[in-house]
N, C-alpha and C positions, 0 to 999 in steps of 0.2 A: 504494500500500500504506500503510495507516495504522500509525503508530507507537504508537497507544494500545493499552494492554493490555486484555484482556477482563476485565470486572468480574464478580465472583461475589457475588451477592446471596443472603444466607442468610435463610431464613424466620424469622418471629417465633417460631414454635414451636421451632425448633432453638436459636435464641439464648436463649429462655426456659429450655429444658431445660439448656443449658450453664450458664446463670446459677444455676439451681437446684442443679446438681451442684457448682458452686463454693461455694454457701451450705452444702450438706451437708458438703463437705470442710472448710470453715472451722469448722463446728460440731464435726466429728470432731477437728480440731486442738485445739480448746478442751477437749474431753473427754479427749484424750490427756494434756494438760498437768496435768490433775487426777488422773490415775491414777498409781499407784506402779509405774513400770516401770524405774526405775534409768537406766542409760545407754541403754537401748532407746528411751526417751522422745525423745531428740534425733534418733535415726535415723528413728523413725516420723514425727516432725514434718517432718523434711527430705524424706522420701519423699512425704508428702502435699503439701508445698509444691512438689515437682517435678511432681507430677501436675497441680496447679492451674496452675502456670506453663505446662505443656505445653498445657493446654486453652486458656488465654488466647492463647498464641502461635499455636496451630493455627487457632482459629476467630475470635477477635476481631481478631487481626492478619492473618488470612487466609493464613498461611504454608502451610496445607494445600493451597492452590490455586496456589502459586508454582511456578516451574520448579525443576528439580533443582539448578542452580548456586547459587541463593539458599538452598536448604535446606542444602547442603553448607557454605556460608559461615556460616550460622547455627550449624550443628553445631560447626564449628571454633572459632567465637567462644565458644560455651558450654563446650566442653572446655577451652579456654584459661582461661576464668574459673574453672572447677572446679579446675584445676591450681593457680592462684594462691591460691584459697581453701584448698585442701588444704595447700599449703606454709605458709600463715599459721597454720592449725590446728596443724600439726606444730611450728612455731616456738613457739607459745604453750604447747603441751603439754609440750615438753621444756626449758623455761626453768628 
């Protein structure tokens, strides 16, 4: 039995489509920074950044094709990071 994992090769078409989506989302982020949205501007930029990071993690890092335990570990790590960033924001906000 081989210990080597199965490789998932993505087509150039799919990789190009994801790259195009990342470019569009980057342009949307730039456009949002120029709009007068008040506090919503930060939330919109964070939402777009989350979508972009999700695309990179899922396709370029091949997490979409990994087993369930690896996905759970990644989710726990991201939630932990979000908690620490949230605590930092609250600390700065209420100084």
